[in-house]
VOMI-538441 format. One record per residue: residue in three letters; x, y, z of N, C-alpha, C, CB in turn. Coordinates in steps of 0.02 Angstrom, whole numbers, plus 50000, padded with zeros to 5 digits. Glycine has a CB too. Layout:
% residues N
<site type="ALA" n_px="X" n_py="Y" n_pz="Z" ca_px="X" ca_py="Y" ca_pz="Z" c_px="X" c_py="Y" c_pz="Z" cb_px="X" cb_py="Y" cb_pz="Z"/>
...
//
This chain:
% residues 135
<site type="UNK" n_px="35397" n_py="59266" n_pz="43507" ca_px="35333" ca_py="59296" ca_pz="43524" c_px="35337" c_py="59333" c_pz="43590" cb_px="35279" cb_py="59243" cb_pz="43526"/>
<site type="UNK" n_px="35371" n_py="59301" n_pz="43639" ca_px="35376" ca_py="59332" ca_pz="43705" c_px="35416" c_py="59397" c_pz="43701" cb_px="35410" cb_py="59283" cb_pz="43755"/>
<site type="UNK" n_px="35470" n_py="59398" n_pz="43658" ca_px="35509" ca_py="59459" ca_pz="43650" c_px="35467" c_py="59515" c_pz="43620" cb_px="35571" cb_py="59445" cb_pz="43605"/>
<site type="UNK" n_px="35424" n_py="59497" n_pz="43574" ca_px="35380" ca_py="59547" ca_pz="43542" c_px="35333" c_py="59578" c_pz="43593" cb_px="35340" cb_py="59514" cb_pz="43485"/>
<site type="UNK" n_px="35306" n_py="59537" n_pz="43638" ca_px="35261" ca_py="59562" ca_pz="43691" c_px="35299" c_py="59609" c_pz="43738" cb_px="35230" cb_py="59503" cb_pz="43731"/>
<site type="UNK" n_px="35360" n_py="59588" n_pz="43758" ca_px="35401" ca_py="59631" ca_pz="43801" c_px="35419" c_py="59697" c_pz="43767" cb_px="35466" cb_py="59595" cb_pz="43822"/>
<site type="UNK" n_px="35435" n_py="59694" n_pz="43703" ca_px="35453" ca_py="59755" ca_pz="43666" c_px="35392" c_py="59801" c_pz="43661" cb_px="35478" cb_py="59738" cb_pz="43595"/>
<site type="UNK" n_px="35333" n_py="59773" n_pz="43648" ca_px="35272" ca_py="59813" ca_pz="43644" c_px="35256" c_py="59845" c_pz="43712" cb_px="35213" cb_py="59771" cb_pz="43620"/>
<site type="UNK" n_px="35264" n_py="59806" n_pz="43765" ca_px="35251" ca_py="59833" ca_pz="43833" c_px="35300" c_py="59889" c_pz="43849" cb_px="35256" cb_py="59776" cb_pz="43885"/>
<site type="UNK" n_px="35363" n_py="59879" n_pz="43832" ca_px="35414" ca_py="59931" ca_pz="43846" c_px="35398" c_py="59995" c_pz="43807" cb_px="35484" cb_py="59905" cb_pz="43828"/>
<site type="UNK" n_px="35376" n_py="59987" n_pz="43744" ca_px="35359" ca_py="60046" ca_pz="43704" c_px="35301" c_py="60084" c_pz="43734" cb_px="35341" cb_py="60024" cb_pz="43632"/>
<site type="UNK" n_px="35250" n_py="60048" n_pz="43757" ca_px="35192" ca_py="60081" ca_pz="43789" c_px="35213" c_py="60116" c_pz="43853" cb_px="35137" cb_py="60029" cb_pz="43804"/>
<site type="UNK" n_px="35254" n_py="60084" n_pz="43893" ca_px="35277" ca_py="60115" ca_pz="43956" c_px="35318" c_py="60177" c_pz="43942" cb_px="35319" cb_py="60065" cb_pz="43997"/>
<site type="UNK" n_px="35364" n_py="60174" n_pz="43894" ca_px="35405" ca_py="60233" ca_pz="43878" c_px="35363" c_py="60289" c_pz="43849" cb_px="35460" cb_py="60214" cb_pz="43828"/>
<site type="UNK" n_px="35315" n_py="60273" n_pz="43806" ca_px="35272" ca_py="60325" ca_pz="43777" c_px="35230" c_py="60358" c_pz="43830" cb_px="35226" cb_py="60295" cb_pz="43723"/>
<site type="UNK" n_px="35205" n_py="60319" n_pz="43878" ca_px="35165" ca_py="60346" ca_pz="43933" c_px="35207" c_py="60390" c_pz="43978" cb_px="35132" cb_py="60290" cb_pz="43973"/>
<site type="UNK" n_px="35268" n_py="60369" n_pz="43993" ca_px="35312" ca_py="60407" ca_pz="44037" c_px="35333" c_py="60473" c_pz="44004" cb_px="35374" cb_py="60366" cb_pz="44055"/>
<site type="UNK" n_px="35338" n_py="60474" n_pz="43939" ca_px="35360" ca_py="60535" ca_pz="43904" c_px="35307" c_py="60589" c_pz="43904" cb_px="35380" cb_py="60518" cb_pz="43833"/>
<site type="UNK" n_px="35243" n_py="60570" n_pz="43912" ca_px="35189" ca_py="60618" ca_pz="43911" c_px="35169" c_py="60635" c_pz="43983" cb_px="35128" cb_py="60591" cb_pz="43872"/>
<site type="UNK" n_px="35165" n_py="60701" n_pz="43999" ca_px="35144" ca_py="60718" ca_pz="44067" c_px="35072" c_py="60699" c_pz="44079" cb_px="35155" cb_py="60793" cb_pz="44079"/>
<site type="UNK" n_px="35057" n_py="60681" n_pz="44139" ca_px="34988" ca_py="60665" ca_pz="44158" c_px="34947" c_py="60729" c_pz="44156" cb_px="34985" cb_py="60633" cb_pz="44228"/>
<site type="UNK" n_px="34882" n_py="60723" n_pz="44145" ca_px="34839" ca_py="60781" ca_pz="44141" c_px="34843" c_py="60824" c_pz="44204" cb_px="34767" cb_py="60759" cb_pz="44129"/>
<site type="UNK" n_px="34848" n_py="60792" n_pz="44262" ca_px="34851" ca_py="60830" ca_pz="44325" c_px="34914" c_py="60871" c_pz="44330" cb_px="34846" cb_py="60782" cb_pz="44384"/>
<site type="UNK" n_px="34967" n_py="60851" n_pz="44295" ca_px="35030" ca_py="60887" ca_pz="44298" c_px="35030" c_py="60950" c_pz="44255" cb_px="35087" cb_py="60842" cb_pz="44276"/>
<site type="UNK" n_px="34983" n_py="60956" n_pz="44210" ca_px="34984" ca_py="61013" ca_pz="44165" c_px="34922" c_py="61058" c_pz="44173" cb_px="34988" cb_py="60990" cb_pz="44094"/>
<site type="UNK" n_px="34880" n_py="61043" n_pz="44222" ca_px="34819" ca_py="61082" ca_pz="44231" c_px="34820" c_py="61117" c_pz="44298" cb_px="34758" cb_py="61038" cb_pz="44224"/>
<site type="UNK" n_px="34791" n_py="61176" n_pz="44300" ca_px="34783" ca_py="61213" ca_pz="44363" c_px="34848" c_py="61226" c_pz="44398" cb_px="34738" cb_py="61175" cb_pz="44408"/>
<site type="UNK" n_px="34846" n_py="61223" n_pz="44463" ca_px="34903" ca_py="61239" ca_pz="44505" c_px="34963" c_py="61194" c_pz="44490" cb_px="34885" cb_py="61233" cb_pz="44579"/>
<site type="UNK" n_px="34950" n_py="61131" n_pz="44472" ca_px="35004" ca_py="61084" ca_pz="44458" c_px="35051" c_py="61110" c_pz="44404" cb_px="34976" cb_py="61017" cb_pz="44439"/>
<site type="UNK" n_px="35025" n_py="61150" n_pz="44358" ca_px="35067" ca_py="61178" ca_pz="44305" c_px="35119" c_py="61227" c_pz="44332" cb_px="35023" cb_py="61212" cb_pz="44253"/>
<site type="UNK" n_px="35109" n_py="61250" n_pz="44393" ca_px="35157" ca_py="61298" ca_pz="44423" c_px="35209" c_py="61263" c_pz="44467" cb_px="35119" cb_py="61349" cb_pz="44465"/>
<site type="UNK" n_px="35204" n_py="61197" n_pz="44477" ca_px="35254" ca_py="61162" ca_pz="44518" c_px="35323" c_py="61173" c_pz="44489" cb_px="35238" cb_py="61086" cb_pz="44522"/>
<site type="UNK" n_px="35371" n_py="61189" n_pz="44532" ca_px="35440" ca_py="61200" ca_pz="44510" c_px="35451" c_py="61269" c_pz="44479" cb_px="35460" cb_py="61148" cb_pz="44461"/>
<site type="UNK" n_px="35401" n_py="61311" n_pz="44482" ca_px="35405" ca_py="61378" ca_pz="44454" c_px="35385" c_py="61429" c_pz="44507" cb_px="35361" cb_py="61385" cb_pz="44391"/>
<site type="UNK" n_px="35386" n_py="61492" n_pz="44489" ca_px="35369" ca_py="61546" ca_pz="44535" c_px="35307" c_py="61582" c_pz="44511" cb_px="35427" cb_py="61595" cb_pz="44542"/>
<site type="UNK" n_px="35260" n_py="61593" n_pz="44555" ca_px="35200" ca_py="61633" ca_pz="44540" c_px="35212" c_py="61701" c_pz="44571" cb_px="35134" cb_py="61598" cb_pz="44566"/>
<site type="UNK" n_px="35212" n_py="61753" n_pz="44528" ca_px="35223" ca_py="61821" ca_pz="44552" c_px="35159" c_py="61862" c_pz="44545" cb_px="35282" cb_py="61855" cb_pz="44514"/>
<site type="UNK" n_px="35142" n_py="61897" n_pz="44598" ca_px="35083" ca_py="61941" ca_pz="44596" c_px="35107" c_py="62013" c_pz="44602" cb_px="35032" cb_py="61923" cb_pz="44654"/>
<site type="UNK" n_px="35088" n_py="62054" n_pz="44554" ca_px="35105" ca_py="62125" ca_pz="44554" c_px="35047" c_py="62165" c_pz="44581" cb_px="35125" cb_py="62149" cb_pz="44482"/>
<site type="UNK" n_px="35059" n_py="62203" n_pz="44634" ca_px="35007" ca_py="62243" ca_pz="44667" c_px="35006" c_py="62314" c_pz="44639" cb_px="35019" cb_py="62246" cb_pz="44743"/>
<site type="UNK" n_px="34951" n_py="62351" n_pz="44650" ca_px="34946" ca_py="62419" ca_pz="44624" c_px="35002" c_py="62466" c_pz="44648" cb_px="34879" cb_py="62448" cb_pz="44643"/>
<site type="UNK" n_px="35032" n_py="62451" n_pz="44706" ca_px="35086" ca_py="62494" ca_pz="44732" c_px="35154" c_py="62477" c_pz="44700" cb_px="35091" cb_py="62487" cb_pz="44808"/>
<site type="UNK" n_px="35155" n_py="62431" n_pz="44651" ca_px="35216" ca_py="62413" ca_pz="44616" c_px="35258" c_py="62359" c_pz="44649" cb_px="35258" cb_py="62474" cb_pz="44608"/>
<site type="UNK" n_px="35236" n_py="62334" n_pz="44706" ca_px="35272" ca_py="62281" ca_pz="44742" c_px="35247" c_py="62213" c_pz="44721" cb_px="35265" cb_py="62290" cb_pz="44818"/>
<site type="UNK" n_px="35292" n_py="62163" n_pz="44728" ca_px="35275" ca_py="62094" ca_pz="44709" c_px="35269" c_py="62049" c_pz="44769" cb_px="35327" cb_py="62067" cb_pz="44661"/>
<site type="UNK" n_px="35231" n_py="61997" n_pz="44761" ca_px="35229" ca_py="61940" ca_pz="44807" c_px="35251" c_py="61880" c_pz="44767" cb_px="35156" cb_py="61930" cb_pz="44839"/>
<site type="UNK" n_px="35294" n_py="61838" n_pz="44797" ca_px="35317" ca_py="61777" ca_pz="44765" c_px="35283" c_py="61718" c_pz="44800" cb_px="35395" cb_py="61771" cb_pz="44769"/>
<site type="UNK" n_px="35261" n_py="61669" n_pz="44760" ca_px="35225" ca_py="61612" ca_pz="44788" c_px="35249" c_py="61549" c_pz="44752" cb_px="35148" cb_py="61621" cb_pz="44780"/>
<site type="UNK" n_px="35260" n_py="61496" n_pz="44793" ca_px="35283" ca_py="61432" ca_pz="44766" c_px="35236" c_py="61377" c_pz="44789" cb_px="35356" cb_py="61417" cb_pz="44788"/>
<site type="UNK" n_px="35206" n_py="61342" n_pz="44741" ca_px="35162" ca_py="61286" ca_pz="44755" c_px="35202" c_py="61221" c_pz="44752" cb_px="35102" cb_py="61285" cb_pz="44705"/>
<site type="UNK" n_px="35187" n_py="61176" n_pz="44797" ca_px="35220" ca_py="61111" ca_pz="44798" c_px="35169" c_py="61055" c_pz="44787" cb_px="35259" cb_py="61100" cb_pz="44865"/>
<site type="UNK" n_px="35192" n_py="61000" n_pz="44758" ca_px="35147" ca_py="60944" ca_pz="44742" c_px="35117" c_py="60912" c_pz="44804" cb_px="35184" cb_py="60892" cb_pz="44702"/>
<site type="UNK" n_px="35148" n_py="60922" n_pz="44862" ca_px="35122" ca_py="60891" ca_pz="44923" c_px="35064" c_py="60930" c_pz="44954" cb_px="35178" cb_py="60885" cb_pz="44975"/>
<site type="UNK" n_px="35040" n_py="60982" n_pz="44919" ca_px="34983" ca_py="61021" ca_pz="44943" c_px="35002" c_py="61079" c_pz="44988" cb_px="34937" cb_py="60976" cb_pz="44980"/>
<site type="UNK" n_px="35067" n_py="61096" n_pz="44991" ca_px="35088" ca_py="61153" ca_pz="45031" c_px="35110" c_py="61210" c_pz="44986" cb_px="35146" cb_py="61132" cb_pz="45079"/>
<site type="UNK" n_px="35114" n_py="61269" n_pz="45014" ca_px="35138" ca_py="61327" ca_pz="44979" c_px="35182" c_py="61368" c_pz="45026" cb_px="35079" cb_py="61371" cb_pz="44951"/>
<site type="UNK" n_px="35224" n_py="61410" n_pz="44996" ca_px="35268" ca_py="61455" ca_pz="45033" c_px="35267" c_py="61521" c_pz="44994" cb_px="35341" cb_py="61427" cb_pz="45040"/>
<site type="UNK" n_px="35268" n_py="61577" n_pz="45030" ca_px="35266" ca_py="61642" ca_pz="44996" c_px="35310" c_py="61692" c_pz="45032" cb_px="35194" cb_py="61667" cb_pz="44993"/>
<site type="UNK" n_px="35333" n_py="61741" n_pz="44992" ca_px="35367" ca_py="61799" ca_pz="45019" c_px="35325" c_py="61858" c_pz="44997" cb_px="35443" cb_py="61805" cb_pz="44992"/>
<site type="UNK" n_px="35295" n_py="61892" n_pz="45045" ca_px="35246" ca_py="61944" ca_pz="45031" c_px="35277" c_py="62011" c_pz="45011" cb_px="35203" cb_py="61954" cb_pz="45090"/>
<site type="UNK" n_px="35235" n_py="62054" n_pz="44986" ca_px="35258" ca_py="62120" ca_pz="44963" c_px="35280" c_py="62164" c_pz="45021" cb_px="35203" cb_py="62154" cb_pz="44925"/>
<site type="UNK" n_px="35263" n_py="62145" n_pz="45082" ca_px="35286" ca_py="62183" ca_pz="45141" c_px="35349" c_py="62153" c_pz="45172" cb_px="35230" cb_py="62186" cb_pz="45193"/>
<site type="UNK" n_px="35379" n_py="62104" n_pz="45138" ca_px="35442" ca_py="62075" ca_pz="45160" c_px="35436" c_py="62021" c_pz="45212" cb_px="35484" cb_py="62128" cb_pz="45185"/>
<site type="UNK" n_px="35379" n_py="61987" n_pz="45217" ca_px="35369" ca_py="61934" ca_pz="45267" c_px="35356" c_py="61867" c_pz="45232" cb_px="35310" cb_py="61953" cb_pz="45313"/>
<site type="UNK" n_px="35381" n_py="61814" n_pz="45263" ca_px="35369" ca_py="61746" ca_pz="45238" c_px="35305" c_py="61719" c_pz="45268" cb_px="35428" cb_py="61700" cb_pz="45256"/>
<site type="UNK" n_px="35271" n_py="61677" n_pz="45230" ca_px="35212" ca_py="61642" ca_pz="45254" c_px="35209" c_py="61574" c_pz="45219" cb_px="35147" cb_py="61683" cb_pz="45241"/>
<site type="UNK" n_px="35169" n_py="61529" n_pz="45246" ca_px="35163" ca_py="61463" ca_pz="45215" c_px="35098" c_py="61431" c_pz="45240" cb_px="35224" cb_py="61418" cb_pz="45232"/>
<site type="UNK" n_px="35078" n_py="61378" n_pz="45205" ca_px="35017" ca_py="61343" ca_pz="45224" c_px="35001" c_py="61288" c_pz="45175" cb_px="34959" cb_py="61391" cb_pz="45228"/>
<site type="UNK" n_px="34937" n_py="61274" n_pz="45168" ca_px="34914" ca_py="61221" ca_pz="45123" c_px="34870" c_py="61251" c_pz="45068" cb_px="34875" cb_py="61166" cb_pz="45162"/>
<site type="UNK" n_px="34872" n_py="61220" n_pz="45010" ca_px="34829" ca_py="61242" ca_pz="44955" c_px="34783" c_py="61184" c_pz="44934" cb_px="34872" cb_py="61266" cb_pz="44895"/>
<site type="UNK" n_px="34728" n_py="61204" n_pz="44902" ca_px="34682" ca_py="61155" ca_pz="44873" c_px="34649" c_py="61187" c_pz="44813" cb_px="34628" cb_py="61131" cb_pz="44926"/>
<site type="UNK" n_px="34625" n_py="61145" n_pz="44767" ca_px="34590" ca_py="61171" ca_pz="44709" c_px="34516" c_py="61166" c_pz="44722" cb_px="34609" cb_py="61133" cb_pz="44644"/>
<site type="UNK" n_px="34481" n_py="61220" n_pz="44707" ca_px="34409" ca_py="61224" ca_pz="44715" c_px="34379" c_py="61234" c_pz="44647" cb_px="34387" cb_py="61281" cb_pz="44765"/>
<site type="UNK" n_px="34344" n_py="61184" n_pz="44623" ca_px="34316" ca_py="61188" ca_pz="44556" c_px="34371" c_py="61200" c_pz="44505" cb_px="34262" cb_py="61244" cb_pz="44552"/>
<site type="UNK" n_px="34353" n_py="61207" n_pz="44444" ca_px="34401" ca_py="61221" ca_pz="44391" c_px="34417" c_py="61296" c_pz="44392" cb_px="34373" cb_py="61201" cb_pz="44322"/>
<site type="UNK" n_px="34481" n_py="61311" n_pz="44393" ca_px="34502" ca_py="61381" ca_pz="44388" c_px="34507" c_py="61418" c_pz="44454" cb_px="34455" cb_py="61416" cb_pz="44346"/>
<site type="UNK" n_px="34502" n_py="61386" n_pz="44511" ca_px="34509" ca_py="61419" ca_pz="44576" c_px="34560" c_py="61381" c_pz="44618" cb_px="34441" cb_py="61425" cb_pz="44613"/>
<site type="UNK" n_px="34599" n_py="61418" n_pz="44656" ca_px="34644" ca_py="61388" ca_pz="44705" c_px="34630" c_py="61422" c_pz="44772" cb_px="34719" cb_py="61395" cb_pz="44684"/>
<site type="UNK" n_px="34632" n_py="61382" n_pz="44825" ca_px="34619" ca_py="61409" ca_pz="44892" c_px="34682" c_py="61400" c_pz="44935" cb_px="34558" cb_py="61374" cb_pz="44925"/>
<site type="UNK" n_px="34700" n_py="61452" n_pz="44971" ca_px="34758" ca_py="61451" ca_pz="45015" c_px="34735" c_py="61457" c_pz="45087" cb_px="34807" cb_py="61508" cb_pz="44997"/>
<site type="UNK" n_px="34763" n_py="61415" n_pz="45130" ca_px="34750" ca_py="61419" ca_pz="45202" c_px="34818" c_py="61429" c_pz="45235" cb_px="34712" cb_py="61355" cb_pz="45230"/>
<site type="UNK" n_px="34827" n_py="61486" n_pz="45266" ca_px="34892" ca_py="61503" ca_pz="45297" c_px="34900" c_py="61469" c_pz="45364" cb_px="34898" cb_py="61579" cb_pz="45305"/>
<site type="UNK" n_px="34960" n_py="61440" n_pz="45375" ca_px="34977" ca_py="61408" ca_pz="45439" c_px="35032" c_py="61447" c_pz="45476" cb_px="35000" cb_py="61336" cb_pz="45427"/>
<site type="UNK" n_px="35076" n_py="61480" n_pz="45438" ca_px="35131" ca_py="61518" ca_pz="45468" c_px="35137" c_py="61585" c_pz="45435" cb_px="35197" cb_py="61479" cb_pz="45462"/>
<site type="UNK" n_px="35158" n_py="61638" n_pz="45468" ca_px="35181" ca_py="61640" ca_pz="45538" c_px="35124" c_py="61634" c_pz="45588" cb_px="35218" cb_py="61704" cb_pz="45550"/>
<site type="UNK" n_px="35063" n_py="61648" n_pz="45566" ca_px="35004" ca_py="61642" ca_pz="45609" c_px="34951" c_py="61603" c_pz="45571" cb_px="34978" cb_py="61713" cb_pz="45632"/>
<site type="UNK" n_px="34922" n_py="61554" n_pz="45603" ca_px="34868" ca_py="61517" ca_pz="45571" c_px="34807" c_py="61562" c_pz="45563" cb_px="34849" cb_py="61453" cb_pz="45612"/>
<site type="UNK" n_px="34780" n_py="61563" n_pz="45503" ca_px="34720" ca_py="61604" ca_pz="45489" c_px="34661" c_py="61556" c_pz="45481" cb_px="34730" cb_py="61649" cb_pz="45424"/>
<site type="UNK" n_px="34605" n_py="61569" n_pz="45515" ca_px="34550" ca_py="61521" ca_pz="45517" c_px="34504" c_py="61520" c_pz="45455" cb_px="34508" cb_py="61536" cb_pz="45576"/>
<site type="UNK" n_px="34527" n_py="61548" n_pz="45400" ca_px="34486" ca_py="61546" ca_pz="45339" c_px="34532" c_py="61534" c_pz="45279" cb_px="34445" cb_py="61611" cb_pz="45330"/>
<site type="UNK" n_px="34501" n_py="61516" n_pz="45223" ca_px="34537" ca_py="61506" ca_pz="45160" c_px="34528" c_py="61567" c_pz="45115" cb_px="34514" cb_py="61442" cb_pz="45124"/>
<site type="UNK" n_px="34580" n_py="61583" n_pz="45078" ca_px="34577" ca_py="61635" ca_pz="45027" c_px="34576" c_py="61599" c_pz="44960" cb_px="34637" cb_py="61686" cb_pz="45033"/>
<site type="UNK" n_px="34522" n_py="61607" n_pz="44923" ca_px="34515" ca_py="61575" ca_pz="44858" c_px="34520" c_py="61628" c_pz="44803" cb_px="34449" cb_py="61536" cb_pz="44853"/>
<site type="UNK" n_px="34557" n_py="61611" n_pz="44750" ca_px="34566" ca_py="61658" ca_pz="44695" c_px="34571" c_py="61620" c_pz="44629" cb_px="34630" cb_py="61701" cb_pz="44707"/>
<site type="UNK" n_px="34567" n_py="61657" n_pz="44575" ca_px="34571" ca_py="61627" ca_pz="44509" c_px="34640" c_py="61598" c_pz="44496" cb_px="34555" cb_py="61680" cb_pz="44455"/>
<site type="UNK" n_px="34641" n_py="61541" n_pz="44462" ca_px="34702" ca_py="61510" ca_pz="44438" c_px="34682" c_py="61471" c_pz="44376" cb_px="34737" cb_py="61463" cb_pz="44492"/>
<site type="UNK" n_px="34701" n_py="61495" n_pz="44317" ca_px="34676" ca_py="61464" ca_pz="44255" c_px="34697" c_py="61391" c_pz="44248" cb_px="34700" cb_py="61503" cb_pz="44196"/>
<site type="UNK" n_px="34657" n_py="61354" n_pz="44211" ca_px="34670" ca_py="61282" ca_pz="44201" c_px="34739" c_py="61270" c_pz="44170" cb_px="34616" cb_py="61252" cb_pz="44156"/>
<site type="UNK" n_px="34761" n_py="61315" n_pz="44128" ca_px="34827" ca_py="61308" ca_pz="44096" c_px="34873" c_py="61363" c_pz="44122" cb_px="34822" cb_py="61309" cb_pz="44018"/>
<site type="UNK" n_px="34884" n_py="61364" n_pz="44188" ca_px="34923" ca_py="61417" ca_pz="44220" c_px="34997" c_py="61402" c_pz="44223" cb_px="34898" cb_py="61429" cb_pz="44288"/>
<site type="UNK" n_px="35025" n_py="61373" n_pz="44170" ca_px="35096" ca_py="61356" ca_pz="44169" c_px="35139" c_py="61416" c_pz="44154" cb_px="35109" cb_py="61302" cb_pz="44119"/>
<site type="UNK" n_px="35203" n_py="61404" n_pz="44142" ca_px="35252" ca_py="61457" ca_pz="44129" c_px="35228" c_py="61503" c_pz="44074" cb_px="35320" cb_py="61427" cb_pz="44111"/>
<site type="UNK" n_px="35231" n_py="61567" n_pz="44088" ca_px="35210" ca_py="61618" ca_pz="44040" c_px="35137" c_py="61640" c_pz="44047" cb_px="35220" cb_py="61592" cb_pz="43971"/>
<site type="UNK" n_px="35098" n_py="61604" n_pz="44086" ca_px="35028" ca_py="61623" ca_pz="44096" c_px="35025" c_py="61689" c_pz="44134" cb_px="34990" cb_py="61567" cb_pz="44134"/>
<site type="UNK" n_px="34981" n_py="61733" n_pz="44112" ca_px="34970" ca_py="61798" ca_pz="44145" c_px="34895" c_py="61809" c_pz="44150" cb_px="35005" cb_py="61856" cb_pz="44105"/>
<site type="UNK" n_px="34871" n_py="61830" n_pz="44208" ca_px="34801" ca_py="61845" ca_pz="44217" c_px="34792" c_py="61896" c_pz="44272" cb_px="34761" cb_py="61781" cb_pz="44233"/>
<site type="UNK" n_px="34732" n_py="61923" n_pz="44277" ca_px="34718" ca_py="61971" ca_pz="44331" c_px="34673" c_py="61936" c_pz="44382" cb_px="34683" cb_py="62036" cb_pz="44303"/>
<site type="UNK" n_px="34681" n_py="61957" n_pz="44443" ca_px="34642" ca_py="61929" ca_pz="44498" c_px="34634" c_py="61982" c_pz="44551" cb_px="34675" cb_py="61864" cb_pz="44527"/>
<site type="UNK" n_px="34615" n_py="61962" n_pz="44611" ca_px="34609" ca_py="62008" ca_pz="44667" c_px="34647" c_py="61979" c_pz="44727" cb_px="34534" cb_py="62021" cb_pz="44686"/>
<site type="UNK" n_px="34680" n_py="62024" n_pz="44763" ca_px="34716" ca_py="62004" ca_pz="44823" c_px="34666" c_py="61987" c_pz="44878" cb_px="34765" cb_py="62059" cb_pz="44846"/>
<site type="UNK" n_px="34691" n_py="61962" n_pz="44934" ca_px="34648" ca_py="61946" ca_pz="44991" c_px="34611" c_py="62009" c_pz="45015" cb_px="34690" cb_py="61916" cb_pz="45048"/>
<site type="UNK" n_px="34643" n_py="62067" n_pz="45007" ca_px="34612" ca_py="62130" ca_pz="45028" c_px="34565" c_py="62159" c_pz="44975" cb_px="34665" cb_py="62181" cb_pz="45045"/>
<site type="UNK" n_px="34561" n_py="62126" n_pz="44916" ca_px="34517" ca_py="62149" ca_pz="44863" c_px="34551" c_py="62194" c_pz="44812" cb_px="34461" cb_py="62185" cb_pz="44893"/>
<site type="UNK" n_px="34617" n_py="62203" n_pz="44818" ca_px="34653" ca_py="62244" ca_pz="44769" c_px="34664" c_py="62206" c_pz="44704" cb_px="34721" cb_py="62267" cb_pz="44798"/>
<site type="UNK" n_px="34661" n_py="62240" n_pz="44647" ca_px="34675" ca_py="62206" ca_pz="44584" c_px="34749" c_py="62188" c_pz="44581" cb_px="34654" cb_py="62250" cb_pz="44523"/>
<site type="UNK" n_px="34764" n_py="62128" n_pz="44558" ca_px="34833" ca_py="62107" ca_pz="44551" c_px="34843" c_py="62075" c_pz="44483" cb_px="34854" cb_py="62058" cb_pz="44607"/>
<site type="UNK" n_px="34905" n_py="62079" n_pz="44457" ca_px="34923" ca_py="62046" ca_pz="44395" c_px="34967" c_py="61987" c_pz="44414" cb_px="34961" cb_py="62096" cb_pz="44345"/>
<site type="UNK" n_px="34947" n_py="61927" n_pz="44395" ca_px="34981" ca_py="61866" ca_pz="44415" c_px="35017" c_py="61837" c_pz="44354" cb_px="34931" cb_py="61814" cb_pz="44444"/>
<site type="UNK" n_px="35079" n_py="61816" n_pz="44365" ca_px="35121" ca_py="61788" ca_pz="44311" c_px="35156" c_py="61725" c_pz="44337" cb_px="35172" cb_py="61840" cb_pz="44286"/>
<site type="UNK" n_px="35159" n_py="61673" n_pz="44296" ca_px="35198" ca_py="61614" ca_pz="44314" c_px="35265" c_py="61619" c_pz="44277" cb_px="35160" cb_py="61547" cb_pz="44294"/>
<site type="UNK" n_px="35318" n_py="61619" n_pz="44318" ca_px="35386" ca_py="61629" ca_pz="44292" c_px="35424" c_py="61563" c_pz="44298" cb_px="35423" cb_py="61686" cb_pz="44331"/>
<site type="UNK" n_px="35463" n_py="61546" n_pz="44248" ca_px="35501" ca_py="61483" ca_pz="44247" c_px="35551" c_py="61480" c_pz="44305" cb_px="35538" cb_py="61475" cb_pz="44180"/>
<site type="UNK" n_px="35551" n_py="61423" n_pz="44339" ca_px="35601" ca_py="61410" ca_pz="44391" c_px="35582" c_py="61439" c_pz="44458" cb_px="35667" cb_py="61436" cb_pz="44370"/>
<site type="UNK" n_px="35622" n_py="61420" n_pz="44507" ca_px="35612" ca_py="61445" ca_pz="44575" c_px="35653" c_py="61509" c_pz="44582" cb_px="35634" cb_py="61392" cb_pz="44630"/>
<site type="UNK" n_px="35619" n_py="61565" n_pz="44579" ca_px="35652" ca_py="61630" ca_pz="44586" c_px="35639" c_py="61655" c_pz="44656" cb_px="35626" cb_py="61681" cb_pz="44533"/>
<site type="UNK" n_px="35690" n_py="61682" n_pz="44686" ca_px="35685" ca_py="61709" ca_pz="44754" c_px="35696" c_py="61784" c_pz="44753" cb_px="35735" cb_py="61675" cb_pz="44802"/>
<site type="UNK" n_px="35660" n_py="61821" n_pz="44795" ca_px="35672" ca_py="61893" ca_pz="44800" c_px="35742" c_py="61904" c_pz="44830" cb_px="35616" cb_py="61928" cb_pz="44843"/>
<site type="UNK" n_px="35769" n_py="61963" n_pz="44818" ca_px="35836" ca_py="61978" ca_pz="44845" c_px="35831" c_py="62022" c_pz="44906" cb_px="35878" cb_py="62013" cb_pz="44791"/>
<site type="UNK" n_px="35885" n_py="62026" n_pz="44943" ca_px="35887" ca_py="62068" ca_pz="45002" c_px="35890" c_py="62028" c_pz="45066" cb_px="35827" cb_py="62114" cb_pz="45003"/>
<site type="UNK" n_px="35908" n_py="62059" n_pz="45120" ca_px="35916" ca_py="62025" ca_pz="45185" c_px="35850" c_py="61994" c_pz="45209" cb_px="35942" cb_py="62073" cb_pz="45237"/>
<site type="UNK" n_px="35795" n_py="62030" n_pz="45201" ca_px="35730" ca_py="62005" ca_pz="45224" c_px="35707" c_py="61944" c_pz="45185" cb_px="35677" cb_py="62059" cb_pz="45220"/>
<site type="UNK" n_px="35735" n_py="61936" n_pz="45125" ca_px="35713" ca_py="61881" ca_pz="45082" c_px="35746" c_py="61815" c_pz="45099" cb_px="35729" cb_py="61899" cb_pz="45010"/>
<site type="UNK" n_px="35793" n_py="61814" n_pz="45145" ca_px="35824" ca_py="61750" ca_pz="45164" c_px="35770" c_py="61702" c_pz="45189" cb_px="35879" cb_py="61760" cb_pz="45220"/>
<site type="UNK" n_px="35773" n_py="61641" n_pz="45165" ca_px="35722" ca_py="61592" ca_pz="45183" c_px="35714" c_py="61586" c_pz="45258" cb_px="35738" cb_py="61523" cb_pz="45153"/>
<site type="UNK" n_px="35653" n_py="61576" n_pz="45282" ca_px="35641" ca_py="61573" ca_pz="45354" c_px="35673" c_py="61513" c_pz="45387" cb_px="35567" cb_py="61571" cb_pz="45368"/>
//
């Protein structure tokens, strides 16, 4: 009887571990370990990487690195607060769909109000070139 209970418990634990938690597949969490690319009207891209610890890092379309903290605001919005290279005293909030995992594509607006096309790309992709070397 005791073996049956242990076997049932092990089955439940393995089944639970095999399924991702809801928080891992919704919103920004769906982009963890992947690259979020924003295409601007001038044809340049910005690369952004979200981390589970609430931080983000980006390589901008002007060739500069930045980083800070992110938070989710309501369903479908993510807010970024920049800490480096210069701390900015406000948050930039933008659309981020609930199922924004690999392959997700949507339109949004940049901090300056420009229309951008956002795509979640599989894996950690880095821009190329001398300026793209990690800070």
